[in-house]
MOPAC internal coordinates of N, CA, C and O (Angstrom, degrees):
PM7 1SCF
backbone

  N    0.0000 0     0.00 0     0.00 0    0    0    0
  C    1.4304 1     0.00 0     0.00 0    1    0    0
  C    1.5383 1   110.57 1     0.00 0    2    1    0
  O    1.2310 1   120.35 1   144.72 1    3    2    1
  N    1.2971 1   116.93 1   -35.28 1    3    2    1
  C    1.4649 1   118.94 1  -178.12 1    5    3    2
  C    1.5280 1   112.30 1   -69.02 1    6    5    3
  O    1.2310 1   119.75 1   164.21 1    7    6    5
  N    1.3261 1   118.08 1   -15.79 1    7    6    5
  C    1.4629 1   119.72 1  -179.87 1    9    7    6
  C    1.5272 1   112.43 1   -68.11 1   10    9    7
  O    1.2310 1   119.44 1   156.83 1   11   10    9
  N    1.3305 1   118.68 1   -23.17 1   11   10    9
  C    1.4657 1   120.69 1   177.79 1   13   11   10
  C    1.5289 1   112.88 1  -118.53 1   14   13   11
  O    1.2310 1   119.96 1  -167.39 1   15   14   13
  N    1.3141 1   117.67 1    12.61 1   15   14   13
  C    1.4557 1   122.47 1   176.85 1   17   15   14
  C    1.5267 1   109.71 1   -78.59 1   18   17   15
  O    1.2310 1   119.71 1   -58.27 1   19   18   17
  N    1.3370 1   118.17 1   121.73 1   19   18   17
  C    1.4706 1   119.37 1  -179.96 1   21   19   18
  C    1.5301 1   112.61 1   -57.67 1   22   21   19
  O    1.2310 1   120.08 1   139.48 1   23   22   21
  N    1.3163 1   117.45 1   -40.52 1   23   22   21
  C    1.4601 1   120.85 1  -177.71 1   25   23   22
  C    1.5236 1   111.71 1   -64.99 1   26   25   23
  O    1.2310 1   120.49 1   137.42 1   27   26   25
  N    1.3077 1   116.67 1   -42.58 1   27   26   25
  C    1.4652 1   121.64 1  -177.14 1   29   27   26
  C    1.5254 1   112.67 1   -71.89 1   30   29   27
  O    1.2310 1   120.04 1   161.27 1   31   30   29
  N    1.3246 1   117.52 1   -18.73 1   31   30   29
  C    1.4575 1   121.11 1  -175.12 1   33   31   30
  C    1.5173 1   114.33 1  -105.83 1   34   33   31
  O    1.2310 1   119.78 1  -162.76 1   35   34   33
  N    1.3114 1   118.02 1    17.24 1   35   34   33
  C    1.4664 1   121.11 1   174.46 1   37   35   34
  C    1.5256 1   108.18 1   -75.79 1   38   37   35
  O    1.2310 1   121.36 1   -53.59 1   39   38   37
  N    1.3309 1   115.01 1   126.41 1   39   38   37
  C    1.4577 1   120.53 1   178.36 1   41   39   38
  C    1.5254 1   108.96 1  -130.05 1   42   41   39
  O    1.2310 1   120.74 1   -15.56 1   43   42   41
  N    1.3110 1   116.19 1   164.44 1   43   42   41
  C    1.4630 1   121.30 1   178.66 1   45   43   42
  C    1.5199 1   109.01 1   -73.42 1   46   45   43
  O    1.2310 1   120.57 1   -80.89 1   47   46   45
  N    1.3067 1   116.51 1    99.11 1   47   46   45
  C    1.4551 1   123.18 1   178.88 1   49   47   46
  C    1.5257 1   108.39 1  -160.02 1   50   49   47
  O    1.2310 1   120.54 1    -7.16 1   51   50   49
  N    1.3301 1   116.58 1   172.84 1   51   50   49
  C    1.4569 1   121.27 1   175.10 1   53   51   50
  C    1.5256 1   109.28 1   -77.84 1   54   53   51
  O    1.2310 1   120.86 1   -42.74 1   55   54   53
  N    1.3188 1   115.96 1   137.26 1   55   54   53
  C    1.4524 1   122.53 1   176.14 1   57   55   54
  C    1.5249 1   108.23 1  -120.49 1   58   57   55
  O    1.2310 1   119.98 1   -26.67 1   59   58   57
  N    1.3168 1   117.64 1   153.33 1   59   58   57
  C    1.4668 1   119.04 1   177.16 1   61   59   58
  C    1.5294 1   110.43 1   -72.76 1   62   61   59
  O    1.2310 1   120.71 1   -10.59 1   63   62   61
  N    1.3273 1   116.24 1   169.41 1   63   62   61
  C    1.4627 1   119.99 1   172.98 1   65   63   62
  C    1.5219 1   108.10 1   -60.40 1   66   65   63
  O    1.2310 1   120.48 1   -44.01 1   67   66   65
  N    1.3275 1   116.68 1   135.99 1   67   66   65
  C    1.4615 1   120.37 1  -176.47 1   69   67   66
  C    1.5158 1   111.51 1  -135.23 1   70   69   67
  O    1.2310 1   121.25 1   -38.38 1   71   70   69
  N    1.3280 1   115.22 1   141.62 1   71   70   69
  C    1.4532 1   123.96 1   169.78 1   73   71   70
  C    1.5184 1   105.84 1  -115.24 1   74   73   71
  O    1.2310 1   120.39 1   -70.93 1   75   74   73
  N    1.3112 1   116.86 1   109.07 1   75   74   73
  C    1.4616 1   122.48 1  -178.98 1   77   75   74
  C    1.5218 1   107.13 1  -100.15 1   78   77   75
  O    1.2310 1   120.67 1   -51.74 1   79   78   77
  N    1.3259 1   116.32 1   128.26 1   79   78   77
  C    1.4601 1   120.39 1  -179.73 1   81   79   78
  C    1.5207 1   110.44 1  -115.70 1   82   81   79
  O    1.2310 1   121.46 1   -30.29 1   83   82   81
  N    1.3267 1   114.80 1   149.71 1   83   82   81
  C    1.4574 1   121.59 1   178.92 1   85   83   82
  C    1.5243 1   108.41 1  -143.51 1   86   85   83
  O    1.2310 1   120.75 1   -22.56 1   87   86   85
  N    1.3067 1   116.17 1   157.44 1   87   86   85
  C    1.4570 1   121.73 1   175.92 1   89   87   86
  C    1.5221 1   109.36 1  -120.54 1   90   89   87
  O    1.2310 1   120.96 1   -48.35 1   91   90   89
  N    1.3070 1   115.78 1   131.65 1   91   90   89
  C    1.4644 1   120.08 1  -178.45 1   93   91   90
  C    1.5284 1   111.93 1   -61.49 1   94   93   91
  O    1.2310 1   120.16 1   145.83 1   95   94   93
  N    1.3242 1   117.29 1   -34.17 1   95   94   93
  C    1.4649 1   121.49 1  -175.96 1   97   95   94
  C    1.5203 1   112.95 1  -102.03 1   98   97   95
  O    1.2310 1   120.03 1  -152.86 1   99   98   97
  N    1.3057 1   117.54 1    27.14 1   99   98   97
  C    1.4604 1   122.31 1  -178.88 1  101   99   98
  C    1.5274 1   109.56 1   -79.11 1  102  101   99
  O    1.2310 1   119.73 1   -63.64 1  103  102  101
  N    1.3468 1   118.12 1   116.36 1  103  102  101
  C    1.4678 1   119.69 1   179.87 1  105  103  102
  C    1.5295 1   113.08 1   -77.78 1  106  105  103
  O    1.2310 1   119.61 1   166.27 1  107  106  105
  N    1.3333 1   118.34 1   -13.73 1  107  106  105
  C    1.4666 1   121.17 1  -176.47 1  109  107  106
  C    1.5237 1   112.79 1   -94.47 1  110  109  107
  O    1.2310 1   120.96 1   138.08 1  111  110  109
  N    1.3314 1   115.77 1   -41.92 1  111  110  109
  C    1.4688 1   120.62 1  -179.68 1  113  111  110
  C    1.5221 1   107.01 1  -127.74 1  114  113  111
  O    1.2310 1   120.33 1   -71.06 1  115  114  113
  N    1.2971 1   116.97 1   108.94 1  115  114  113
  C    1.4696 1   120.82 1  -178.57 1  117  115  114
  C    1.5232 1   110.29 1   -63.35 1  118  117  115
  O    1.2310 1   120.71 1   -31.09 1  119  118  117
  N    1.3217 1   116.26 1   148.91 1  119  118  117
  C    1.4657 1   121.55 1  -173.69 1  121  119  118
  C    1.5294 1   112.86 1   -59.86 1  122  121  119
  O    1.2310 1   119.77 1   153.96 1  123  122  121
  N    1.3121 1   118.04 1   -26.04 1  123  122  121
  C    1.4637 1   119.21 1  -177.54 1  125  123  122
  C    1.5339 1   112.22 1   -77.71 1  126  125  123
  O    1.2310 1   119.65 1   161.64 1  127  126  125
  N    1.3191 1   118.28 1   -18.36 1  127  126  125
  C    1.4695 1   119.77 1   179.39 1  129  127  126
  C    1.5286 1   111.53 1   -66.23 1  130  129  127
  O    1.2310 1   118.67 1   129.68 1  131  130  129
  N    1.3397 1   120.14 1   -50.32 1  131  130  129
  C    1.4689 1   118.53 1   174.73 1  133  131  130
  C    1.5363 1   112.07 1   -62.58 1  134  133  131
  O    1.2310 1   120.24 1   145.40 1  135  134  133
  N    1.3340 1   117.14 1   -34.60 1  135  134  133
  C    1.4690 1   120.09 1   179.16 1  137  135  134
  C    1.5277 1   110.82 1   -64.61 1  138  137  135
  O    1.2310 1   120.15 1   138.62 1  139  138  137
  N    1.3327 1   117.32 1   -41.38 1  139  138  137
  C    1.4704 1   120.67 1   177.08 1  141  139  138
  C    1.5177 1   111.01 1   -64.62 1  142  141  139
  O    1.2310 1   120.58 1   138.81 1  143  142  141
  N    1.3363 1   116.50 1   -41.19 1  143  142  141
  C    1.4600 1   121.22 1  -178.89 1  145  143  142
  C    1.5295 1   110.36 1   -64.09 1  146  145  143
  O    1.2310 1   120.42 1   134.62 1  147  146  145
  N    1.3318 1   116.80 1   -45.38 1  147  146  145
  C    1.4601 1   120.94 1   179.29 1  149  147  146
  C    1.5298 1   110.61 1   -63.80 1  150  149  147
  O    1.2310 1   120.28 1   138.39 1  151  150  149
  N    1.3306 1   117.08 1   -41.61 1  151  150  149
  C    1.4680 1   120.10 1   178.50 1  153  151  150
  C    1.5282 1   110.91 1   -61.38 1  154  153  151
  O    1.2310 1   120.45 1   138.07 1  155  154  153
  N    1.3271 1   116.74 1   -41.93 1  155  154  153
  C    1.4683 1   120.01 1   179.10 1  157  155  154
  C    1.5267 1   110.94 1   -67.65 1  158  157  155
  O    1.2310 1   120.59 1   139.49 1  159  158  157
  N    1.3398 1   116.47 1   -40.51 1  159  158  157
  C    1.4635 1   119.61 1   176.55 1  161  159  158
  C    1.5233 1   110.97 1   -60.72 1  162  161  159
  O    1.2310 1   120.34 1   136.49 1  163  162  161
  N    1.3245 1   116.96 1   -43.51 1  163  162  161
  C    1.4661 1   120.55 1  -177.50 1  165  163  162
  C    1.5249 1   112.04 1   -63.34 1  166  165  163
  O    1.2310 1   119.93 1   147.30 1  167  166  165
  N    1.3136 1   117.74 1   -32.70 1  167  166  165
  C    1.4662 1   119.62 1  -179.00 1  169  167  166
  C    1.5226 1   113.14 1   -88.80 1  170  169  167
  O    1.2310 1   119.83 1   162.42 1  171  170  169
  N    1.3292 1   117.92 1   -17.58 1  171  170  169
  C    1.4585 1   121.32 1  -173.83 1  173  171  170
  C    1.5188 1   113.74 1  -104.78 1  174  173  171
  O    1.2310 1   119.25 1   146.97 1  175  174  173
  N    1.2968 1   119.03 1   -33.03 1  175  174  173
  C    1.4677 1   121.99 1  -172.80 1  177  175  174
  C    1.5235 1   112.00 1   -65.07 1  178  177  175
  O    1.2310 1   121.19 1   -19.64 1  179  178  177
  N    1.3235 1   115.33 1   160.36 1  179  178  177
  C    1.4606 1   120.88 1  -176.83 1  181  179  178
  C    1.5260 1   112.79 1  -111.59 1  182  181  179
  O    1.2310 1   119.85 1  -173.26 1  183  182  181
  N    1.3173 1   117.88 1     6.74 1  183  182  181
  C    1.4610 1   121.75 1  -177.72 1  185  183  182
  C    1.5267 1   110.32 1  -110.30 1  186  185  183
  O    1.2310 1   121.16 1    -0.52 1  187  186  185
  N    1.3280 1   115.39 1   179.48 1  187  186  185
  C    1.4677 1   120.97 1   177.24 1  189  187  186
  C    1.5279 1   110.75 1  -122.22 1  190  189  187
  O    1.2310 1   120.00 1  -159.25 1  191  190  189
  N    1.3237 1   117.60 1    20.75 1  191  190  189
  C    1.4610 1   121.21 1   177.75 1  193  191  190
  C    1.5254 1   110.61 1   -66.62 1  194  193  191
  O    1.2310 1   121.65 1   -23.68 1  195  194  193
  N    1.3268 1   114.45 1   156.32 1  195  194  193
  C    1.4684 1   118.89 1  -179.63 1  197  195  194
  C    1.5181 1   111.46 1   -63.95 1  198  197  195
  O    1.2310 1   121.18 1   -42.33 1  199  198  197
  N    1.3091 1   115.34 1   137.67 1  199  198  197
  C    1.4521 1   122.44 1   175.81 1  201  199  198
  C    1.5239 1   106.25 1  -137.84 1  202  201  199
  O    1.2310 1   121.01 1   -77.94 1  203  202  201
  N    1.3313 1   115.67 1   102.06 1  203  202  201
  C    1.4613 1   121.11 1  -175.98 1  205  203  202
  C    1.5163 1   110.66 1  -110.61 1  206  205  203
  O    1.2310 1   120.96 1   -36.97 1  207  206  205
  N    1.3234 1   115.76 1   143.03 1  207  206  205
  C    1.4581 1   122.53 1   173.75 1  209  207  206
  C    1.5179 1   107.44 1  -117.42 1  210  209  207
  O    1.2310 1   120.63 1   -56.98 1  211  210  209
  N    1.3283 1   116.40 1   123.02 1  211  210  209
  C    1.4691 1   122.03 1   177.63 1  213  211  210
  C    1.5186 1   107.49 1  -119.53 1  214  213  211
  O    1.2310 1   120.43 1   -63.32 1  215  214  213
  N    1.3257 1   116.77 1   116.68 1  215  214  213
  C    1.4537 1   121.94 1   178.22 1  217  215  214
  C    1.5189 1   108.75 1  -107.03 1  218  217  215
  O    1.2310 1   120.99 1   -62.87 1  219  218  217
  N    1.3168 1   115.71 1   117.13 1  219  218  217
  C    1.4635 1   121.89 1   176.97 1  221  219  218
  C    1.5309 1   108.37 1   -79.60 1  222  221  219
  O    1.2310 1   120.96 1   -59.88 1  223  222  221
  N    1.3137 1   115.78 1   120.12 1  223  222  221
  C    1.4591 1   119.90 1  -175.02 1  225  223  222
  C    1.5364 1   113.24 1   -75.88 1  226  225  223
  O    1.2310 1   119.86 1   164.73 1  227  226  225
  N    1.3295 1   117.88 1   -15.27 1  227  226  225
  C    1.4584 1   120.32 1  -179.64 1  229  227  226
  C    1.5098 1   113.05 1  -124.05 1  230  229  227
  O    1.2310 1   120.26 1  -157.23 1  231  230  229
  N    1.3132 1   117.11 1    22.77 1  231  230  229
  C    1.4611 1   120.18 1  -175.08 1  233  231  230
  C    1.5195 1   111.49 1  -114.93 1  234  233  231
  O    1.2310 1   121.93 1   -18.66 1  235  234  233
  N    1.3289 1   113.91 1   161.34 1  235  234  233
  C    1.4534 1   121.25 1   176.43 1  237  235  234
  C    1.5153 1   110.53 1  -111.57 1  238  237  235
  O    1.2310 1   120.82 1    31.76 1  239  238  237
  N    1.3253 1   116.03 1  -148.24 1  239  238  237
  C    1.4639 1   121.17 1  -174.15 1  241  239  238
  C    1.5284 1   113.12 1   -66.17 1  242  241  239
  O    1.2310 1   119.77 1   145.84 1  243  242  241
  N    1.3019 1   118.04 1   -34.16 1  243  242  241
  C    1.4598 1   121.32 1  -176.43 1  245  243  242
  C    1.5245 1   112.42 1   -98.21 1  246  245  243
  O    1.2310 1   119.54 1  -164.06 1  247  246  245
  N    1.3004 1   118.48 1    15.94 1  247  246  245
  C    1.4545 1   121.57 1   179.70 1  249  247  246
  C    1.5197 1   111.34 1    91.93 1  250  249  247
  O    1.2310 1   120.31 1     9.63 1  251  250  249
  N    1.3175 1   117.00 1  -170.37 1  251  250  249
  C    1.4573 1   120.43 1  -177.79 1  253  251  250
  C    1.5216 1   111.41 1   -68.46 1  254  253  251
  O    1.2310 1   120.83 1   -32.66 1  255  254  253
  N    1.3194 1   116.01 1   147.34 1  255  254  253
  C    1.4587 1   119.92 1   178.50 1  257  255  254
  C    1.5219 1   109.16 1   -92.13 1  258  257  255
  O    1.2310 1   121.27 1   -19.14 1  259  258  257
  N    1.2970 1   115.17 1   160.86 1  259  258  257
  C    1.4550 1   120.02 1  -177.48 1  261  259  258
  C    1.5098 1   110.16 1    96.34 1  262  261  259
  O    1.2310 1   120.72 1   -40.80 1  263  262  261
  N    1.3075 1   116.23 1   139.20 1  263  262  261
  C    1.4607 1   121.77 1  -175.07 1  265  263  262
  C    1.5214 1   112.00 1   -59.67 1  266  265  263
  O    1.2310 1   119.88 1   130.82 1  267  266  265
  N    1.3200 1   117.84 1   -49.18 1  267  266  265
  C    1.4585 1   120.35 1  -175.44 1  269  267  266
  C    1.5198 1   112.02 1   -70.87 1  270  269  267
  O    1.2310 1   119.97 1   144.25 1  271  270  269
  N    1.3162 1   117.65 1   -35.75 1  271  270  269
  C    1.4652 1   119.89 1   176.24 1  273  271  270
  C    1.5239 1   110.91 1   -66.74 1  274  273  271
  O    1.2310 1   120.39 1   141.27 1  275  274  273
  N    1.3214 1   116.86 1   -38.73 1  275  274  273
  C    1.4680 1   120.44 1   177.90 1  277  275  274
  C    1.5333 1   110.23 1   -65.42 1  278  277  275
  O    1.2310 1   120.31 1   139.29 1  279  278  277
  N    1.3194 1   117.01 1   -40.71 1  279  278  277
  C    1.4695 1   120.51 1   178.14 1  281  279  278
  C    1.5269 1   110.60 1   -64.78 1  282  281  279
  O    1.2310 1   120.61 1   138.77 1  283  282  281
  N    1.3311 1   116.43 1   -41.23 1  283  282  281
  C    1.4692 1   120.99 1   179.66 1  285  283  282
  C    1.5295 1   109.70 1   -63.25 1  286  285  283
  O    1.2310 1   120.81 1   139.31 1  287  286  285
  N    1.3228 1   116.05 1   -40.69 1  287  286  285
  C    1.4576 1   120.57 1   178.67 1  289  287  286
  C    1.5249 1   110.92 1   -65.18 1  290  289  287
  O    1.2310 1   120.42 1   136.71 1  291  290  289
  N    1.3225 1   116.80 1   -43.29 1  291  290  289
  C    1.4646 1   120.73 1   178.36 1  293  291  290
  C    1.5247 1   111.05 1   -64.83 1  294  293  291
  O    1.2310 1   120.29 1   141.83 1  295  294  293
  N    1.3204 1   117.06 1   -38.17 1  295  294  293
  C    1.4674 1   120.62 1   177.40 1  297  295  294
  C    1.5248 1   110.91 1   -63.08 1  298  297  295
  O    1.2310 1   120.18 1   142.16 1  299  298  297
  N    1.3285 1   117.26 1   -37.84 1  299  298  297
  C    1.4588 1   121.36 1   177.94 1  301  299  298
  C    1.5301 1   110.43 1   -62.90 1  302  301  299
  O    1.2310 1   120.75 1   135.00 1  303  302  301
  N    1.3179 1   116.17 1   -45.00 1  303  302  301
  C    1.4698 1   120.86 1   179.54 1  305  303  302
  C    1.5311 1   110.39 1   -63.38 1  306  305  303
  O    1.2310 1   120.53 1   134.24 1  307  306  305
  N    1.3275 1   116.60 1   -45.76 1  307  306  305
  C    1.4659 1   119.94 1   179.55 1  309  307  306
  C    1.5254 1   111.46 1   -64.41 1  310  309  307
  O    1.2310 1   119.84 1   142.34 1  311  310  309
  N    1.3224 1   117.90 1   -37.66 1  311  310  309
  C    1.4646 1   121.06 1   177.39 1  313  311  310
  C    1.5236 1   110.32 1   -62.48 1  314  313  311
  O    1.2310 1   120.20 1   139.41 1  315  314  313
  N    1.3315 1   117.22 1   -40.59 1  315  314  313
  C    1.4610 1   120.96 1   176.76 1  317  315  314
  C    1.5268 1   110.53 1   -61.73 1  318  317  315
  O    1.2310 1   120.55 1   134.58 1  319  318  317
  N    1.3320 1   116.55 1   -45.42 1  319  318  317
  C    1.4627 1   120.66 1  -179.44 1  321  319  318
  C    1.5308 1   110.85 1   -63.35 1  322  321  319
  O    1.2310 1   120.71 1   131.90 1  323  322  321
  N    1.3286 1   116.24 1   -48.10 1  323  322  321
  C    1.4661 1   119.93 1  -178.49 1  325  323  322
  C    1.5186 1   110.93 1   -62.51 1  326  325  323
  O    1.2310 1   120.19 1   137.36 1  327  326  325
  N    1.3226 1   117.24 1   -42.64 1  327  326  325
  C    1.4638 1   120.86 1  -179.79 1  329  327  326
  C    1.5229 1   110.46 1   -65.24 1  330  329  327
  O    1.2310 1   120.39 1   139.60 1  331  330  329
  N    1.3115 1   116.86 1   -40.40 1  331  330  329
  C    1.4661 1   121.09 1   179.18 1  333  331  330
  C    1.5233 1   111.08 1   -63.81 1  334  333  331
  O    1.2310 1   120.68 1   142.38 1  335  334  333
  N    1.3262 1   116.31 1   -37.62 1  335  334  333
  C    1.4609 1   120.81 1   179.83 1  337  335  334
  C    1.5254 1   113.38 1   -84.47 1  338  337  335
  O    1.2310 1   120.52 1   174.48 1  339  338  337
  N    1.3305 1   116.60 1    -5.52 1  339  338  337
  C    1.4548 1   120.51 1   179.52 1  341  339  338
  C    1.5198 1   113.99 1    79.29 1  342  341  339
  O    1.2310 1   120.35 1  -159.18 1  343  342  341
  N    1.3307 1   116.93 1    20.82 1  343  342  341
  C    1.4690 1   121.94 1   179.75 1  345  343  342
  C    1.5212 1   108.50 1   -88.93 1  346  345  343
  O    1.2310 1   120.65 1   -50.82 1  347  346  345
  N    1.3390 1   116.35 1   129.18 1  347  346  345
  C    1.4647 1   120.30 1   179.64 1  349  347  346
  C    1.5007 1   111.13 1  -104.82 1  350  349  347
  O    1.2310 1   120.10 1   180.00 1  351  350  349

């Protein structure tokens, strides 16, 4: 199982810019698991690329519920991608 665990496979290397998302009410992946992974990445990686952790306080495994909240969440992700790629 540890061979495909993201946390167990963090090594000292360059990583791309990442936006890691978590949901406080996620029954499958507890909110502290992405937080632990991001903390380990921040201390182990060798690059200075952006590494953001966004925890949705009212969301579950599939993100926030409701059409407008889902759109807002998708817009946030797309804004991160566009900004990372330098697209205005």
